C-alpha angles and dihedrals in degrees: 000000000000089000089069099051098096092048091045090053091051091046091049089052090054093043092052094050097041093088087060089063091045089052091062108276091131094203094132091045092063102056096166092051090047091051092050090051100044110029101063094053090042091053092052094048094044089053089049091050092048091051092049093048093044091049093046095245091131142343137190129258104251089209088078098041134078089229098245108138125191121211114307092024100285112152115239090234091057093053090049089051091064090055101037102046095048088047090054090046092050091049090052092046094048091049092051092047090050094048093045090049090054091047090052093055 
């Protein structure tokens, strides 16, 4: 069961922020905008992670991973982290912006 912990954590982050989308944040409904917001930063941090793993700066405890490695040894869960966490942050930001906009009117 330990092997699923990283994925469970990412899933929990998505589950906790899903109501924000359902409340009207419209982040998932704008996939091109979402991609422009998330993918450039994800690419930079994935490259940074890959460099660190390849050079032995750090690695990941296999006990908490499924064992699926992407090119250059990056765990699948770590690549998903750079998509899921910014998505959750963007959902939170858009919700706060929307609510503050309502409060200002």
